[in-house]
C-alpha positions in Angstrom: 1.1 25.0 32.5 2.2 27.5 29.9 -0.6 29.6 28.5 0.8 29.4 25.0 1.0 25.6 25.2 -2.4 25.4 26.9 -4.0 27.3 23.9 -2.8 24.6 21.5 -4.0 21.7 23.6 -7.7 22.1 22.7 -10.1 20.9 20.0 -10.7 24.6 19.1 -7.0 25.0 18.3 -7.2 21.9 16.0 -10.1 23.4 14.0 -8.9 27.0 13.9 -5.4 26.0 12.7 -6.7 23.5 10.1 -9.2 26.2 8.9 -6.2 28.4 7.9 -4.9 25.6 5.7 -8.4 25.1 4.3 -8.7 28.8 3.4 -5.5 28.5 1.4 -6.8 25.5 -0.4 -10.0 27.3 -1.3 -7.9 30.1 -2.9 -5.8 27.4 -4.7 -2.8 28.7 -2.6 -2.2 25.6 -0.5 1.4 24.5 -1.4 0.8 20.7 -1.6 -2.8 20.0 -2.5 -5.6 21.2 -4.8 -9.2 21.2 -3.7 -12.1 19.8 -5.8 -15.2 20.5 -3.9 -17.4 19.4 -6.8 -16.4 15.8 -6.0 -17.6 15.9 -2.4 -21.3 15.1 -3.2 -20.3 11.7 -4.7 -18.2 10.9 -1.7 -21.0 11.9 0.7 -23.5 9.7 -1.2 -20.9 6.8 -0.8 -20.6 7.5 2.9 -24.4 7.6 3.4 -24.7 4.3 1.4 -22.1 2.8 3.7 -24.0 3.9 6.8 -27.3 2.4 5.4 -25.5 -0.9 4.6 -24.2 -1.3 8.2 -27.0 0.4 10.1 -30.3 0.3 8.2 -32.1 1.8 11.1 -29.5 4.6 11.3 -28.9 3.7 15.0 -25.2 4.4 14.7 -23.0 4.2 17.9 -20.2 6.6 18.6 -16.9 6.2 16.8 -14.8 4.5 19.5 -12.5 1.7 20.4 -15.4 -0.3 21.8 -16.5 -1.4 18.4 -13.2 -3.1 17.7 -13.6 -5.3 20.8 -16.8 -6.6 19.1 -15.0 -7.9 16.0 -16.8 -10.8 14.4 -20.0 -10.0 16.4 -18.6 -11.1 19.7 -19.1 -8.8 22.7 -15.8 -9.6 24.4 -15.8 -6.7 26.8 -19.4 -7.4 27.9 -18.6 -11.0 28.6 -15.5 -10.0 30.6 -17.3 -7.3 32.6 -20.4 -9.4 33.3 -18.3 -12.3 34.4 -16.6 -10.1 37.0 -19.9 -8.6 38.1 -18.7 -5.1 37.4 -21.2 -2.2 37.8 -21.5 1.5 38.6 -18.4 3.6 39.1 -16.1 0.7 39.3 -17.3 -0.6 35.9 -16.5 2.9 34.5 -13.0 2.8 36.1 -12.2 -0.6 34.7 -13.4 0.5 31.2 -11.1 3.5 31.4 -8.3 1.2 32.7 -8.8 -0.8 29.5 -9.5 1.8 26.9 -6.6 4.2 27.4 -3.8 1.7 26.8 -5.8 0.1 24.0 -6.2 3.4 22.2 -2.6 4.3 22.7 -1.7 0.9 21.1 -4.0 1.6 18.1 -1.5 3.2 15.6 -1.4 1.3 12.3 -0.4 -2.3 12.6 1.0 -2.6 9.1 -0.2 -5.0 6.4 1.5 -8.2 7.6 0.4 -8.5 11.2 -2.4 -10.8 12.3 -3.8 -11.8 15.7 -5.6 -15.0 16.5 -8.1 -14.7 19.3 -9.4 -17.3 21.7 -12.2 -18.2 19.3 -9.7 -19.0 16.6 -10.6 -15.8 14.7 -7.8 -14.2 12.6 -7.9 -10.4 13.0 -5.8 -7.7 11.6 -5.4 -3.9 11.7 -7.5 -2.0 14.2 -9.8 -4.9 15.2 -6.7 -7.1 15.8 -5.0 -4.5 17.9 -8.2 -3.9 19.9 -8.8 -7.6 20.6 -5.1 -8.2 21.4 -5.1 -5.3 23.8 -8.3 -6.5 25.5 -6.6 -9.9 26.0 -3.5 -8.2 27.4 -5.6 -6.3 29.9 -7.8 -9.3 30.9 -4.7 -11.3 31.6 -3.7 -8.9 34.4 -0.5 -7.7 32.7 -1.3 -4.0 33.3 -2.3 -4.5 37.0 0.1 -4.2 39.9 -2.3 -6.2 42.1 -2.5 -9.9 41.3 -5.7 -10.1 43.2 -7.3 -7.4 41.0 -6.2 -8.1 37.4 -8.7 -5.7 35.7 -6.7 -2.6 36.4 -4.1 -0.4 34.7 -1.6 0.8 37.3 1.4 3.1 36.8 3.8 0.6 38.3 2.8 -2.2 35.9 2.8 0.0 32.9 6.2 1.5 33.7 7.8 -2.0 33.7 6.1 -3.4 30.6 8.7 -4.6 28.2 8.8 -4.8 24.5 9.2 -8.6 24.8 6.0 -8.9 26.9 4.1 -6.8 24.4 5.4 -8.9 21.5 4.3 -12.1 23.3 0.8 -10.7 24.0 0.4 -9.5 20.4 1.8 -12.7 18.9 4.6 -10.9 17.2 7.2 -13.1 15.4 9.6 -12.5 12.5 6.8 -14.0 10.3 4.1 -11.8 12.0 5.7 -8.4 12.3 3.9 -5.5 14.1 4.9 -2.0 12.9 6.3 0.2 15.7 6.4 -2.5 18.4 9.3 -0.8 20.3 7.5 2.6 20.1 4.3 1.1 21.5 6.0 -0.5 24.5 7.9 2.8 25.2 4.6 4.7 24.9 3.0 2.6 27.7 6.1 2.9 29.9 5.9 6.7 29.5 2.1 6.5 30.3 3.0 5.0 33.6 5.4 7.8 34.4 2.9 10.5 33.3 0.3 9.0 35.6 2.7 8.9 38.6 3.4 12.6 38.0 -0.3 13.5 38.4 -1.7 12.1 41.7 -4.4 14.8 41.6 -5.9 13.0 38.6 -4.8 9.4 38.8 -4.5 8.9 42.6 -1.6 7.4 44.6 -0.5 4.8 43.7 -1.6 5.8 40.3 -4.4 4.0 38.4 -5.8 5.0 35.1 -9.4 4.3 36.2 -9.2 7.0 38.8 -9.5 9.4 35.9 -13.3 8.7 36.2 -13.4 10.2 39.7 -11.4 13.3 38.5 -13.9 13.9 35.6 -16.9 13.3 37.9 -15.5 15.9 40.3 -15.2 18.4 37.4 -18.8 17.7 36.2 -21.4 20.4 37.0 -24.7 18.8 38.0 -23.6 15.5 36.3 -22.7 17.2 33.0 -19.3 17.7 31.4 -18.2 19.0 28.0 -16.4 16.7 25.6 -13.8 19.5 25.1 -13.1 19.5 28.9 -12.5 15.7 28.8 -10.1 16.2 25.8 -8.2 19.1 27.5 -7.6 17.1 30.7 -6.4 14.1 28.7 -4.0 16.4 26.7 -2.7 18.1 29.7 -2.1 14.9 31.7 -0.9 12.6 28.9 1.3 15.1 27.0 4.6 13.6 28.4 3.9 10.3 26.8 4.7 11.6 23.3 8.4 11.3 22.4 10.5 13.9 20.7 7.7 16.2 19.7 7.5 20.0 19.4 7.3 21.7 22.8 6.3 25.2 23.9 7.7 26.5 27.2 8.8 22.9 28.0 5.3 21.5 27.4 5.1 18.7 24.8 2.4 19.4 22.2 2.1 15.8 21.1 0.4 15.4 17.7 1.3 18.9 16.5 3.4 19.6 13.5 4.9 22.5 11.5 3.4 24.0 8.3 4.0 27.4 6.8 0.4 28.1 6.2 -0.7 29.0 9.8 -0.1 32.2 11.8 2.3 30.4 14.2 3.6 27.8 11.8 2.0 25.0 13.8 -0.9 22.6 13.2 -2.2 20.6 16.1 -4.3 17.4 15.5 -4.3 15.4 18.7 -5.7 12.4 16.7 -5.1 9.6 19.2 -6.2 11.8 22.2 -9.4 12.8 20.4 -10.0 9.1 19.5 -9.5 8.4 23.2 -12.0 11.1 24.1 -14.6 9.6 21.8 -13.9 6.2 23.4 -14.5 7.7 26.8 -18.0 8.7 26.0 -19.6 5.3 26.6 -17.9 4.6 30.0 -18.8 8.1 31.3 -22.4 8.0 30.0 -23.0 4.4 31.3 -21.9 5.6 34.8 -24.4 8.5 34.6 -22.5 11.5 33.4 -23.9 13.5 30.5 -21.2 14.5 28.0 -22.2 17.6 26.1 -20.7 19.5 23.1 -19.6 16.4 21.1 -19.2 18.4 17.9 -16.5 20.6 19.5 -14.3 17.6 18.8 -13.0 17.2 15.3 -12.8 14.5 12.7 -9.8 12.3 13.0 -7.0 12.9 10.4 -5.8 9.4 9.8 -5.4 7.2 6.7 -9.0 5.9 6.5 -10.7 9.3 6.6 -7.9 11.0 4.7 -7.7 8.2 2.3 -11.4 8.6 1.5 -10.7 12.1 0.4 -7.8 11.1 -1.8 -9.6 8.1 -3.3 -12.5 10.3 -4.4 -10.2 13.0 -5.6 -11.6 15.7 -3.4 -8.0 16.7 -2.7 -5.2 15.9 -5.1 -1.5 16.3 -4.5 0.4 18.8 -6.7 3.3 16.3 -6.7 2.0 12.8 -7.6 5.1 11.2 -5.9 2.9 11.7 -2.7 1.3 8.4 -3.7 4.5 6.6 -4.6 7.1 7.3 -1.9 7.2 6.5 1.8 6.0 9.5 3.7 6.9 10.8 7.2 4.4 12.2 9.6 6.3 15.5 10.1 6.6 16.5 6.4 4.5 19.5 5.5 2.6 17.7 2.7 1.4 15.1 5.2 0.5 17.9 7.7 -1.5 19.7 4.9 -3.3 16.5 4.0 -4.3 15.9 7.6 -5.4 19.5 8.1 -7.6 19.4 5.0 -9.0 16.1 6.2 -10.2 17.7 9.5 -12.0 20.5 7.7 -13.5 18.4 4.9 -14.9 16.0 7.5 -17.0 18.8 8.8 -18.2 19.6 5.3 -18.7 15.9 4.6 -20.8 15.5 7.8 -23.2 18.2 6.6 -23.6 16.6 3.2 -24.1 13.1 4.7 -26.7 14.4 7.0 -28.6 15.9 4.1 -28.3 12.5 2.2 -29.8 10.7 5.3 -32.3 13.3 6.2 -31.0 13.7 9.8 -30.0 16.6 12.0 -26.7 17.4 13.6 -28.3 17.0 17.0 -29.4 13.5 16.2 -26.4 12.6 14.2 -23.2 14.2 15.7 -19.8 13.9 14.1 -19.0 11.0 16.4 -21.7 9.0 14.5 -20.7 10.2 11.1 -17.2 9.0 11.7 -18.3 5.6 12.9 -21.0 4.8 10.4 -19.5 6.5 8.4 -16.4 8.1 6.9 -13.9 5.6 8.5 -15.9 2.6 7.3 -16.3 4.2 3.8 -12.6 4.9 3.6 -11.9 1.3 4.3 -14.6 0.2 1.8 -13.3 2.3 -1.1 -9.7 1.2 -0.3 -10.8 -2.5 -0.6 -12.3 -1.8 -4.0 -9.2 0.2 -5.2 -6.2 -1.8 -3.9 -5.4 -5.5 -3.0 -5.8 -6.1 0.7 -7.5 -2.7 1.2 -4.3 -0.8 1.7 -4.6 3.0 2.1 -3.6 5.1 -0.9 -0.4 6.3 0.8 2.5 4.7 2.7 3.5 6.4 5.9 6.5 5.5 8.1 5.1 4.9 11.5 6.7 4.5 14.9 3.4 3.3 16.4 2.5 6.6 17.9 0.6 8.6 15.3 -0.9 6.6 12.4 
């Protein structure tokens, strides 16, 4: 592993690079956005109100993929696991088998796609993607062993076709899913990346074996969230297509912007989302995950949209709201960088509104309760169908 690349594959790198963009904004020198911190208290009050509406007791779970499996108040994962009698380490392995592909499939679905689950429930966006991926997994499509369907094996992932994914996700010309081809290719590359790391995923490679690799790295049953993220970034890096690389190492969700010392801004949004989603399987199996606030807020269109809708940041060029954006353009990179840093500021303000401490209410709970839900809520009030305030061309691997 290249030392230069390794340094960018951490949560610390995300925060330190985004802080450089934030410093420019605080001096009104950021090239694409102006900062209006006086508007943050109103947004924090909105987020705190959103949390109280959803969780009156303030017992907020971690921001994770597991909430989407419960869409409509149905514990689909719990029913599946209990029906199979899963427990202990094997239950953790199966949860990891499920959640990694599910998170990688979680980039924005687009406004027109819907999924009908086995209960006849019509689901869209992240909830639809989550429930569809759970059904895909439960059907044994990701397993290479017909006798053990609840697995995600490299062999099965490597041969997953776009057509098979389309069928599982009920995609038709009348029900289009954004980035379908990119999603299928991502899972194929996941299979290849797993096979290249038998030290982490075993041989033959299975995603759930990651649990054993993390347990082996834990000291006295404790492991830092940053260490989980770093291992995921180092092992899953090859799945990201056509990205910036340093010394031959793909940096994944890392983009160019002139406002940092090295001209780069890493975000690692999906991999951080995956790390948050790993917390429950690891803790259920008895590992203690420490240092949660080393991870950052997730720079995506709900958190970032919240900031735009409240006018905490405003684009210098208003065409930002009117044209189709690409993920690599510097204005989008700047918006995402400011989102990361402002989520830290927002978290402090929300805790003050709620009268809770950072120890009791880490960022992972602020996001869930929280900024993501509040971004969706304000979007629903502002625009038909709850569309985000910006349009981004997605290949199914970032947003």
